[in-house]
C-alpha positions in Angstrom: 81.4 -5.2 1.2 83.5 -6.7 4.3 81.1 -8.1 6.5 83.8 -9.9 8.9 83.2 -9.4 12.9 85.7 -6.5 14.6 87.2 -7.2 17.5 85.3 -4.4 19.2 81.9 -5.1 17.9 80.2 -6.1 21.2 80.9 -2.7 22.4 80.2 -0.1 19.6 76.3 0.2 19.6 76.5 0.8 23.2 79.0 3.7 22.7 77.2 5.3 19.9 73.6 4.7 21.7 75.0 6.3 24.8 76.3 9.4 22.6 73.2 9.8 20.7 71.0 9.8 24.3 73.5 12.4 25.5 72.6 14.8 22.7 68.9 14.5 23.3 68.4 12.8 19.9 66.1 9.8 21.3 64.0 12.7 23.0 60.4 13.5 21.9 59.3 16.2 19.5 55.6 16.1 20.3 54.8 19.7 19.1 56.2 18.8 15.1 54.1 15.4 15.3 51.3 17.4 16.1 51.9 19.9 13.7 52.5 17.2 11.1 49.3 15.2 12.1 46.9 18.7 12.2 48.4 19.3 8.5 47.7 15.9 7.2 44.3 15.5 8.4 43.7 19.6 7.2 45.5 18.1 3.7 43.0 15.2 3.4 40.6 17.2 4.2 41.2 19.9 1.7 41.5 17.6 -1.4 38.6 15.6 -0.5 36.6 19.1 -0.6 38.1 19.5 -3.6 36.8 16.4 -4.9 33.0 16.9 -4.5 33.9 20.3 -5.4 34.8 19.4 -8.9 32.0 16.8 -9.8 31.8 14.5 -12.4 35.1 15.4 -14.7 37.8 13.9 -15.6 40.1 16.7 -14.0 39.7 14.1 -11.2 42.4 12.5 -12.5 44.9 15.7 -11.1 43.1 15.2 -7.5 43.5 11.4 -7.9 47.5 12.0 -8.1 47.4 14.6 -5.0 45.4 12.2 -3.1 48.0 9.6 -3.4 50.8 12.2 -2.0 48.4 12.4 1.0 47.8 9.0 1.4 51.6 8.6 1.4 52.2 11.2 3.3 49.8 10.0 6.5 51.1 6.5 6.1 55.0 7.9 6.7 52.9 9.7 10.0 51.7 5.8 10.9 54.8 4.1 10.4 56.4 7.1 12.9 53.5 6.1 15.6 54.1 2.9 14.9 57.9 3.1 16.2 56.4 4.9 19.0 58.6 8.1 18.1 54.9 10.7 18.5 54.4 10.5 22.1 55.1 8.7 25.2 53.3 5.8 25.8 52.1 3.1 23.5 48.8 3.2 24.2 48.5 6.9 22.1 50.6 5.8 19.5 48.9 3.0 19.2 45.9 4.9 18.8 47.2 7.1 16.3 48.3 4.3 14.2 45.4 2.7 13.8 43.3 6.0 12.8 46.3 6.7 10.5 46.2 3.1 8.7 43.1 1.7 9.0 40.4 4.6 9.1 42.7 7.2 6.4 44.2 5.4 4.3 42.5 2.3 4.7 45.9 0.0 5.2 45.5 -2.5 8.3 47.9 -1.3 11.5 48.2 -4.3 13.0 49.4 -6.3 10.0 51.7 -3.9 8.5 53.4 -3.7 12.5 53.8 -7.2 12.4 55.2 -7.4 9.2 57.4 -4.1 10.0 59.0 -5.0 13.2 60.3 -8.9 11.6 62.0 -6.6 9.2 63.6 -4.6 11.5 64.8 -7.2 13.5 66.6 -8.9 10.5 66.7 -6.6 7.7 67.5 -8.2 4.3 67.6 -11.6 6.1 66.5 -14.4 3.3 64.7 -16.4 5.7 63.2 -14.0 8.3 62.8 -10.9 7.0 59.2 -11.0 5.2 60.2 -7.8 3.2 62.8 -10.1 0.7 60.1 -13.0 0.7 58.0 -11.2 -1.9 56.2 -13.5 -4.2 56.7 -11.7 -7.8 60.6 -10.7 -7.0 63.7 -12.6 -6.1 66.5 -11.0 -4.3 68.9 -13.6 -4.6 69.8 -15.9 -7.7 68.7 -19.0 -4.9 65.1 -17.7 -4.4 65.0 -16.8 -8.5 65.8 -20.2 -9.7 62.9 -21.4 -6.9 60.2 -19.6 -8.8 58.0 -21.4 -10.9 55.1 -20.9 -13.4 54.3 -17.3 -13.8 56.6 -15.7 -10.7 59.2 -17.6 -12.5 58.4 -15.5 -15.7 57.9 -12.6 -13.6 61.4 -12.6 -11.8 63.7 -13.3 -15.1 62.3 -10.0 -16.0 61.7 -8.4 -12.9 63.8 -4.9 -13.3 61.8 -4.1 -16.6 58.7 -4.4 -14.8 59.3 -3.6 -11.1 58.0 0.0 -11.2 54.5 -1.3 -13.4 54.6 -3.9 -10.5 54.2 -1.1 -8.0 50.7 0.0 -9.6 49.4 -3.0 -7.9 51.3 -2.1 -4.6 48.4 0.1 -3.5 45.6 -2.7 -4.0 47.6 -5.1 -2.8 47.9 -3.3 0.9 44.4 -2.8 1.5 43.7 -6.7 0.5 46.2 -8.5 2.2 46.2 -6.1 5.7 42.3 -6.5 5.7 42.6 -10.4 5.0 45.0 -10.7 8.4 42.3 -9.2 10.2 39.5 -11.0 8.5 41.8 -14.2 9.9 41.9 -12.6 13.1 45.7 -13.0 12.8 46.1 -9.1 14.5 45.4 -8.0 18.2 42.4 -6.0 18.3 41.1 -7.2 14.7 37.5 -6.1 15.5 38.4 -2.5 15.4 40.4 -3.0 12.4 37.7 -4.6 10.7 35.7 -1.6 11.8 37.9 1.2 11.2 38.8 -0.6 7.8 35.0 -0.7 7.2 34.1 2.7 7.8 37.0 3.7 5.4 36.3 1.7 2.4 32.4 2.5 2.8 33.2 6.4 3.1 35.8 5.9 -0.1 33.5 4.5 -2.6 30.8 5.9 -0.9 32.5 9.2 -2.0 34.0 8.6 -5.3 30.9 6.8 -7.1 28.3 9.7 -5.4 30.4 12.4 -7.3 31.8 11.0 -10.5 30.2 8.5 -12.5 31.0 5.1 -12.6 33.4 5.0 -15.2 35.0 8.1 -13.8 35.2 6.6 -10.2 37.0 3.4 -11.8 39.3 5.6 -13.1 40.3 7.6 -10.2 40.1 5.0 -8.1 42.7 3.4 -11.0 44.8 6.5 -10.9 44.7 6.9 -6.9 45.6 3.8 -6.1 48.1 2.8 -8.7 50.1 6.1 -7.9 49.8 5.3 -4.2 51.3 1.7 -4.6 54.3 3.5 -6.7 54.6 6.5 -4.2 55.2 3.9 -1.3 57.2 1.5 -3.4 59.7 4.3 -4.7 59.8 5.2 -0.8 60.7 2.1 0.0 62.7 0.6 -2.4 65.7 2.5 -2.1 66.8 1.6 1.9 67.7 -2.1 1.4 67.5 -3.2 -2.1 70.3 -4.1 -3.4 72.3 -4.5 0.0 73.9 -7.4 1.4 71.2 -9.9 1.5 72.0 -12.2 4.4 71.7 -15.8 5.1 71.6 -18.0 8.6 74.7 -18.5 10.6 75.6 -15.1 9.7 78.3 -13.4 12.3 77.0 -9.6 12.2 76.1 -7.9 15.9 73.1 -5.6 16.1 75.3 -2.4 14.9 76.8 -4.1 11.8 74.0 -6.0 11.0 72.0 -2.8 10.3 74.4 -0.5 9.2 75.5 -3.2 6.5 72.5 -4.1 5.3 70.4 -0.4 4.6 71.2 2.6 2.6 71.0 6.3 3.0 69.8 8.6 0.5 70.9 12.1 0.3 69.3 15.6 -0.2 68.1 18.2 1.7 64.7 19.2 3.2 62.5 18.2 -0.2 64.5 14.6 0.2 63.3 14.2 3.9 59.8 15.3 3.2 59.5 13.5 -0.3 60.7 10.1 1.3 59.1 11.2 5.0 62.5 10.4 7.0 62.9 7.1 5.7 66.2 8.5 3.4 67.8 8.3 7.1 67.5 4.9 7.0 70.6 3.3 8.6 70.1 6.0 11.7 66.6 5.1 11.7 67.2 1.3 11.6 69.6 1.5 14.1 67.3 4.0 16.4 63.8 3.4 15.1 62.1 5.5 18.1 64.2 8.3 17.4 61.9 11.1 16.0 62.3 12.0 12.4 63.2 15.5 13.0 66.7 14.5 14.7 67.4 11.9 12.0 69.5 14.4 10.0 71.3 15.4 13.5 71.6 11.9 13.8 73.5 11.0 10.5 76.4 13.1 11.1 77.2 10.9 14.5 76.8 7.8 12.9 78.3 8.6 9.9 81.5 9.4 11.8 81.1 6.7 14.2 81.2 4.2 11.4 84.0 5.4 9.7 86.2 5.6 12.6 85.7 1.8 12.9 85.7 1.0 8.9 82.6 0.1 9.0 81.1 0.9 5.4 78.5 3.4 5.3 76.1 3.6 2.2 75.0 6.7 0.8 73.8 8.0 -2.5 71.4 10.2 -4.5 67.3 9.3 -4.8 68.1 8.2 -8.7 71.1 6.6 -8.3 69.8 4.6 -5.5 67.1 3.4 -7.6 69.8 2.5 -10.6 71.2 0.3 -7.7 67.9 -1.4 -6.9 67.6 -2.0 -10.8 70.7 -3.6 -11.7 70.1 -5.6 -8.2 67.1 -7.0 -9.4 67.9 -7.7 -12.7 71.3 -9.8 -12.0 69.2 -12.1 -9.4 67.1 -12.7 -12.3 70.6 -13.5 -14.4 70.2 -17.3 -14.1 66.8 -17.9 -15.6 67.8 -15.8 -18.4 70.7 -17.6 -19.1 68.8 -21.1 -18.4 66.4 -19.7 -20.8 69.1 -18.9 -23.5 70.7 -22.0 -23.1 67.1 -24.1 -23.1 66.8 -22.1 -26.5 69.9 -22.8 -28.0 69.7 -26.1 -27.0 66.0 -26.8 -29.1 67.5 -25.0 -32.2 70.3 -27.5 -32.4 
Protein backbone atom coordinates (compact mmCIF):
# COMPACT_ATOMS: atom_id res chain seq x y z
CA UNK A 1 0.00 0.00 0.00
CA UNK A 2 1.41 3.37 -1.01
CA UNK A 3 1.84 5.76 1.93
CA UNK A 4 3.61 8.45 -0.04
CA UNK A 5 2.43 12.04 0.09
CA UNK A 6 0.28 13.59 -2.62
CA UNK A 7 1.03 17.03 -4.10
CA UNK A 8 -2.51 18.25 -3.34
CA UNK A 9 -2.79 16.68 0.07
CA UNK A 10 -3.16 19.94 2.00
CA UNK A 11 -6.48 20.80 0.37
CA UNK A 12 -7.99 17.34 -0.11
CA UNK A 13 -9.80 16.96 3.20
CA UNK A 14 -11.10 20.53 3.13
CA UNK A 15 -12.62 19.86 -0.29
CA UNK A 16 -14.20 16.59 0.83
CA UNK A 17 -15.49 18.17 4.03
CA UNK A 18 -17.23 20.95 2.11
CA UNK A 19 -18.99 18.42 -0.09
CA UNK A 20 -20.13 16.38 2.90
CA UNK A 21 -21.47 19.42 4.73
CA UNK A 22 -23.29 20.68 1.64
CA UNK A 23 -24.99 17.29 1.32
CA UNK A 24 -26.34 17.70 4.86
CA UNK A 25 -24.57 14.59 6.14
CA UNK A 26 -23.41 16.26 9.34
CA UNK A 27 -26.93 17.37 10.30
CA UNK A 28 -28.35 15.84 13.48
CA UNK A 29 -30.76 12.88 13.28
CA UNK A 30 -32.38 13.33 16.69
CA UNK A 31 -35.50 11.35 15.83
CA UNK A 32 -33.42 8.34 14.78
CA UNK A 33 -31.46 8.34 18.01
CA UNK A 34 -34.51 8.84 20.20
CA UNK A 35 -36.05 5.74 18.61
CA UNK A 36 -32.79 3.83 19.10
CA UNK A 37 -32.56 4.82 22.75
CA UNK A 38 -36.17 3.87 23.43
CA UNK A 39 -35.67 0.57 21.62
CA UNK A 40 -32.46 -0.21 23.54
CA UNK A 41 -34.04 0.50 26.93
CA UNK A 42 -37.11 -1.54 25.96
CA UNK A 43 -34.92 -4.45 24.82
CA UNK A 44 -32.94 -4.33 28.07
CA UNK A 45 -36.08 -4.14 30.20
CA UNK A 46 -37.75 -6.99 28.31
CA UNK A 47 -34.68 -9.20 28.61
CA UNK A 48 -34.34 -8.57 32.34
CA UNK A 49 -38.06 -9.25 32.82
CA UNK A 50 -37.57 -12.56 30.99
CA UNK A 51 -34.69 -13.40 33.34
CA UNK A 52 -37.02 -12.93 36.31
CA UNK A 53 -39.80 -14.91 34.66
CA UNK A 54 -37.61 -17.90 33.68
CA UNK A 55 -36.24 -18.16 37.21
CA UNK A 56 -33.82 -20.79 38.43
CA UNK A 57 -33.37 -22.65 35.14
CA UNK A 58 -30.55 -23.48 32.77
CA UNK A 59 -32.65 -21.85 30.04
CA UNK A 60 -31.19 -18.66 31.47
CA UNK A 61 -28.07 -19.26 29.40
CA UNK A 62 -30.02 -18.41 26.26
CA UNK A 63 -31.05 -15.14 27.89
CA UNK A 64 -27.42 -14.54 28.87
CA UNK A 65 -26.51 -14.68 25.17
CA UNK A 66 -29.39 -12.34 24.30
CA UNK A 67 -28.32 -9.93 27.04
CA UNK A 68 -24.81 -9.87 25.56
CA UNK A 69 -26.30 -8.67 22.26
CA UNK A 70 -28.37 -6.02 24.04
CA UNK A 71 -25.34 -4.78 26.02
CA UNK A 72 -23.28 -4.46 22.84
CA UNK A 73 -26.01 -2.57 21.01
CA UNK A 74 -26.20 -0.19 23.98
CA UNK A 75 -22.41 0.18 23.81
CA UNK A 76 -22.73 1.20 20.14
CA UNK A 77 -25.14 3.95 21.16
CA UNK A 78 -22.74 5.03 23.90
CA UNK A 79 -20.05 5.25 21.23
CA UNK A 80 -22.30 7.51 19.13
CA UNK A 81 -23.06 9.72 22.13
CA UNK A 82 -19.35 9.99 22.88
CA UNK A 83 -18.75 11.35 19.39
CA UNK A 84 -21.55 13.91 19.83
CA UNK A 85 -23.58 12.35 17.04
CA UNK A 86 -26.90 12.31 18.85
CA UNK A 87 -27.81 15.73 20.18
CA UNK A 88 -26.75 19.35 19.72
CA UNK A 89 -24.95 19.93 23.02
CA UNK A 90 -21.99 18.21 24.61
CA UNK A 91 -23.79 18.19 27.95
CA UNK A 92 -26.73 16.12 26.73
CA UNK A 93 -24.54 13.73 24.74
CA UNK A 94 -22.27 13.28 27.76
CA UNK A 95 -25.20 12.60 30.08
CA UNK A 96 -26.58 10.00 27.68
CA UNK A 97 -23.15 8.40 27.43
CA UNK A 98 -22.85 8.16 31.22
CA UNK A 99 -26.25 6.51 31.57
CA UNK A 100 -25.65 4.07 28.71
CA UNK A 101 -22.09 3.22 29.69
CA UNK A 102 -21.80 3.37 33.46
CA UNK A 103 -25.36 2.66 34.55
CA UNK A 104 -26.74 0.26 31.94
CA UNK A 105 -23.73 -1.82 30.89
CA UNK A 106 -21.19 -1.06 33.63
CA UNK A 107 -18.35 0.27 31.46
CA UNK A 108 -16.83 3.59 32.50
CA UNK A 109 -17.69 6.25 29.95
CA UNK A 110 -14.92 8.69 30.86
CA UNK A 111 -12.14 6.12 30.63
CA UNK A 112 -13.42 4.74 27.36
CA UNK A 113 -13.80 8.18 25.75
CA UNK A 114 -10.29 9.22 26.71
CA UNK A 115 -8.87 6.04 25.23
CA UNK A 116 -11.05 6.22 22.13
CA UNK A 117 -10.22 9.86 21.41
CA UNK A 118 -6.50 9.04 21.47
CA UNK A 119 -7.20 6.23 19.02
CA UNK A 120 -9.06 8.56 16.65
CA UNK A 121 -6.27 11.14 16.77
CA UNK A 122 -3.60 8.61 15.75
CA UNK A 123 -5.17 5.37 14.47
CA UNK A 124 -2.82 2.40 14.24
CA UNK A 125 0.13 4.47 15.44
CA UNK A 126 2.48 2.16 17.31
CA UNK A 127 3.40 4.78 19.93
CA UNK A 128 0.22 6.84 20.25
CA UNK A 129 -2.81 4.61 19.63
CA UNK A 130 -3.81 2.71 22.81
CA UNK A 131 -5.61 0.14 20.65
CA UNK A 132 -2.25 -1.14 19.38
CA UNK A 133 -0.71 -1.16 22.85
CA UNK A 134 -2.26 -4.31 24.32
CA UNK A 135 -0.33 -6.52 26.73
CA UNK A 136 -1.50 -9.86 25.32
CA UNK A 137 -1.19 -8.99 21.61
CA UNK A 138 1.49 -7.67 19.27
CA UNK A 139 0.78 -5.74 16.09
CA UNK A 140 4.31 -5.70 14.69
CA UNK A 141 7.42 -7.85 14.86
CA UNK A 142 9.06 -5.14 16.97
CA UNK A 143 6.26 -5.31 19.53
CA UNK A 144 6.41 -9.11 19.53
CA UNK A 145 10.10 -9.36 20.39
CA UNK A 146 9.62 -6.95 23.31
CA UNK A 147 7.12 -9.27 25.00
CA UNK A 148 8.31 -11.27 28.00
CA UNK A 149 7.15 -14.27 29.99
CA UNK A 150 3.51 -15.31 29.68
CA UNK A 151 2.71 -12.53 27.20
CA UNK A 152 5.51 -13.71 24.91
CA UNK A 153 3.99 -17.20 24.87
CA UNK A 154 0.55 -15.80 24.05
CA UNK A 155 1.84 -13.56 21.26
CA UNK A 156 3.67 -16.48 19.70
CA UNK A 157 0.30 -18.14 19.08
CA UNK A 158 -1.90 -15.02 19.09
CA UNK A 159 -3.73 -15.77 15.84
CA UNK A 160 -5.08 -19.02 17.33
CA UNK A 161 -5.80 -17.41 20.70
CA UNK A 162 -7.40 -14.20 19.43
CA UNK A 163 -11.06 -15.24 19.60
CA UNK A 164 -10.70 -17.18 22.88
CA UNK A 165 -9.03 -14.11 24.41
CA UNK A 166 -12.09 -12.03 23.51
CA UNK A 167 -14.04 -14.06 26.07
CA UNK A 168 -12.18 -12.01 28.69
CA UNK A 169 -12.70 -8.64 27.00
CA UNK A 170 -16.02 -7.90 28.72
CA UNK A 171 -14.56 -8.48 32.17
CA UNK A 172 -11.53 -6.38 31.21
CA UNK A 173 -13.67 -3.41 30.16
CA UNK A 174 -15.51 -3.43 33.50
CA UNK A 175 -12.38 -3.75 35.62
CA UNK A 176 -10.09 -1.32 33.80
CA UNK A 177 -12.71 1.43 33.47
CA UNK A 178 -13.72 1.13 37.13
CA UNK A 179 -10.08 1.22 38.19
CA UNK A 180 -9.57 4.45 36.23
CA UNK A 181 -12.45 6.06 38.13
CA UNK A 182 -11.12 4.79 41.46
CA UNK A 183 -7.72 6.33 40.65
CA UNK A 184 -9.52 9.60 39.78
CA UNK A 185 -8.15 9.56 36.25
CA UNK A 186 -11.44 10.66 34.68
CA UNK A 187 -13.49 13.82 35.05
CA UNK A 188 -16.56 13.38 37.20
CA UNK A 189 -15.09 10.27 38.78
CA UNK A 190 -17.43 10.45 41.77
CA UNK A 191 -20.55 10.31 39.59
CA UNK A 192 -19.00 7.56 37.48
CA UNK A 193 -18.29 5.46 40.58
CA UNK A 194 -21.83 5.95 41.86
CA UNK A 195 -23.35 4.85 38.55
CA UNK A 196 -20.98 1.88 38.26
CA UNK A 197 -21.83 0.83 41.81
CA UNK A 198 -25.56 1.00 41.09
CA UNK A 199 -25.01 -1.16 38.02
CA UNK A 200 -22.96 -3.79 39.85
CA UNK A 201 -25.36 -4.00 42.80
CA UNK A 202 -28.40 -4.21 40.54
CA UNK A 203 -26.81 -6.75 38.17
CA UNK A 204 -25.44 -9.10 40.81
CA UNK A 205 -28.49 -8.65 43.02
CA UNK A 206 -30.86 -9.67 40.22
CA UNK A 207 -28.80 -12.64 39.04
CA UNK A 208 -28.14 -14.14 42.47
CA UNK A 209 -31.71 -13.52 43.64
CA UNK A 210 -33.31 -15.22 40.66
CA UNK A 211 -30.85 -18.13 40.25
CA UNK A 212 -28.92 -20.54 42.39
CA UNK A 213 -25.26 -19.55 42.97
CA UNK A 214 -23.96 -22.04 40.39
CA UNK A 215 -26.40 -20.96 37.68
CA UNK A 216 -25.74 -17.31 38.51
CA UNK A 217 -21.98 -17.71 38.08
CA UNK A 218 -22.41 -19.59 34.79
CA UNK A 219 -24.91 -16.95 33.60
CA UNK A 220 -22.40 -14.17 34.33
CA UNK A 221 -19.59 -16.08 32.59
CA UNK A 222 -21.68 -16.67 29.46
CA UNK A 223 -23.10 -13.15 29.39
CA UNK A 224 -19.82 -11.29 29.94
CA UNK A 225 -17.86 -13.70 27.74
CA UNK A 226 -20.17 -13.27 24.76
CA UNK A 227 -20.37 -9.52 25.39
CA UNK A 228 -16.58 -9.39 25.04
CA UNK A 229 -16.59 -11.55 21.91
CA UNK A 230 -19.28 -9.43 20.23
CA UNK A 231 -17.49 -6.18 21.13
CA UNK A 232 -14.13 -7.51 19.95
CA UNK A 233 -15.55 -8.89 16.71
CA UNK A 234 -17.15 -5.51 16.01
CA UNK A 235 -14.01 -3.45 16.50
CA UNK A 236 -11.29 -5.85 15.27
CA UNK A 237 -12.02 -5.62 11.48
CA UNK A 238 -11.71 -1.83 11.52
CA UNK A 239 -7.92 -1.43 11.73
CA UNK A 240 -6.21 -4.74 12.46
CA UNK A 241 -4.24 -5.81 9.40
CA UNK A 242 -4.00 -2.26 8.07
CA UNK A 243 -0.68 -0.32 8.01
CA UNK A 244 0.82 0.37 11.44
CA UNK A 245 2.30 3.88 11.58
CA UNK A 246 5.46 4.93 13.40
CA UNK A 247 6.97 8.24 14.43
CA UNK A 248 7.85 10.54 11.56
CA UNK A 249 5.21 9.43 9.08
CA UNK A 250 4.30 12.07 6.50
CA UNK A 251 0.58 11.43 6.14
CA UNK A 252 -1.96 14.23 6.29
CA UNK A 253 -5.24 13.83 8.18
CA UNK A 254 -7.19 12.40 5.24
CA UNK A 255 -4.63 9.75 4.34
CA UNK A 256 -3.83 8.91 7.94
CA UNK A 257 -7.48 8.06 8.60
CA UNK A 258 -8.26 6.34 5.28
CA UNK A 259 -5.11 4.25 4.89
CA UNK A 260 -5.25 2.82 8.42
CA UNK A 261 -8.96 1.92 8.31
CA UNK A 262 -11.02 -0.82 6.67
CA UNK A 263 -14.72 -0.84 5.83
CA UNK A 264 -16.86 -3.97 6.05
CA UNK A 265 -19.31 -4.36 3.19
CA UNK A 266 -22.88 -5.57 3.58
CA UNK A 267 -26.47 -4.43 3.75
CA UNK A 268 -28.75 -3.22 6.51
CA UNK A 269 -28.09 -6.27 8.70
CA UNK A 270 -24.33 -5.58 8.72
CA UNK A 271 -25.10 -1.97 9.62
CA UNK A 272 -27.17 -3.17 12.58
CA UNK A 273 -24.79 -5.97 13.58
CA UNK A 274 -21.76 -3.67 13.73
CA UNK A 275 -23.54 -0.54 14.90
CA UNK A 276 -22.33 1.51 11.93
CA UNK A 277 -18.69 0.68 12.68
CA UNK A 278 -18.55 -1.08 9.33
CA UNK A 279 -18.21 2.42 7.81
CA UNK A 280 -14.96 2.90 9.66
CA UNK A 281 -13.29 5.11 7.06
CA UNK A 282 -16.17 7.59 6.96
CA UNK A 283 -16.50 7.48 10.74
CA UNK A 284 -12.83 8.32 11.22
CA UNK A 285 -12.98 11.18 8.77
CA UNK A 286 -16.19 12.58 10.30
CA UNK A 287 -16.55 11.23 13.87
CA UNK A 288 -19.60 13.37 14.64
CA UNK A 289 -21.52 12.22 11.57
CA UNK A 290 -24.80 10.54 12.64
CA UNK A 291 -24.83 6.81 12.01
CA UNK A 292 -27.68 6.79 9.42
CA UNK A 293 -25.69 9.16 7.18
CA UNK A 294 -22.59 6.98 6.96
CA UNK A 295 -23.91 4.82 4.11
CA UNK A 296 -24.55 7.89 1.95
CA UNK A 297 -21.16 9.35 2.84
CA UNK A 298 -19.42 6.13 1.85
CA UNK A 299 -20.11 6.61 -1.85
CA UNK A 300 -18.79 10.18 -1.75
CA UNK A 301 -15.64 9.28 0.19
CA UNK A 302 -14.87 6.19 -1.88
CA UNK A 303 -15.20 8.07 -5.19
CA UNK A 304 -13.17 10.97 -3.80
CA UNK A 305 -10.33 8.64 -2.78
CA UNK A 306 -10.32 6.77 -6.08
CA UNK A 307 -10.10 10.01 -8.03
CA UNK A 308 -6.92 10.84 -6.07
CA UNK A 309 -5.44 7.32 -6.12
CA UNK A 310 -5.84 6.92 -2.35
CA UNK A 311 -6.22 3.27 -1.40
CA UNK A 312 -9.71 2.61 0.01
CA UNK A 313 -9.97 -0.77 1.80
CA UNK A 314 -13.26 -2.66 2.05
CA UNK A 315 -14.22 -6.31 2.17
CA UNK A 316 -16.81 -8.70 3.58
CA UNK A 317 -17.06 -9.45 7.29
CA UNK A 318 -15.58 -12.94 7.27
CA UNK A 319 -12.78 -11.95 4.91
CA UNK A 320 -11.93 -9.10 7.29
CA UNK A 321 -11.45 -11.61 10.11
CA UNK A 322 -9.18 -13.60 7.80
CA UNK A 323 -7.04 -10.50 7.29
CA UNK A 324 -6.95 -9.88 11.04
CA UNK A 325 -5.83 -13.43 11.84
CA UNK A 326 -3.25 -13.44 9.03
CA UNK A 327 -1.85 -10.15 10.32
CA UNK A 328 -1.61 -11.44 13.89
CA UNK A 329 -0.01 -14.67 12.69
CA UNK A 330 2.65 -12.75 10.76
CA UNK A 331 3.32 -10.35 13.65
CA UNK A 332 4.15 -13.29 15.91
CA UNK A 333 6.20 -15.16 13.31
CA UNK A 334 9.60 -14.00 14.58
CA UNK A 335 8.92 -15.46 18.02
CA UNK A 336 7.98 -18.80 16.49
CA UNK A 337 11.04 -18.75 14.26
CA UNK A 338 13.25 -17.91 17.25
CA UNK A 339 11.73 -20.82 19.13
CA UNK A 340 12.42 -23.19 16.24
CA UNK A 341 16.04 -22.07 16.04
CA UNK A 342 16.48 -22.51 19.79
CA UNK A 343 15.05 -26.02 19.70
CA UNK A 344 17.18 -26.90 16.70
CA UNK A 345 20.34 -25.64 18.43
CA UNK A 346 19.59 -27.55 21.64
CA UNK A 347 19.05 -30.81 19.74
CA UNK A 348 22.46 -30.65 18.04
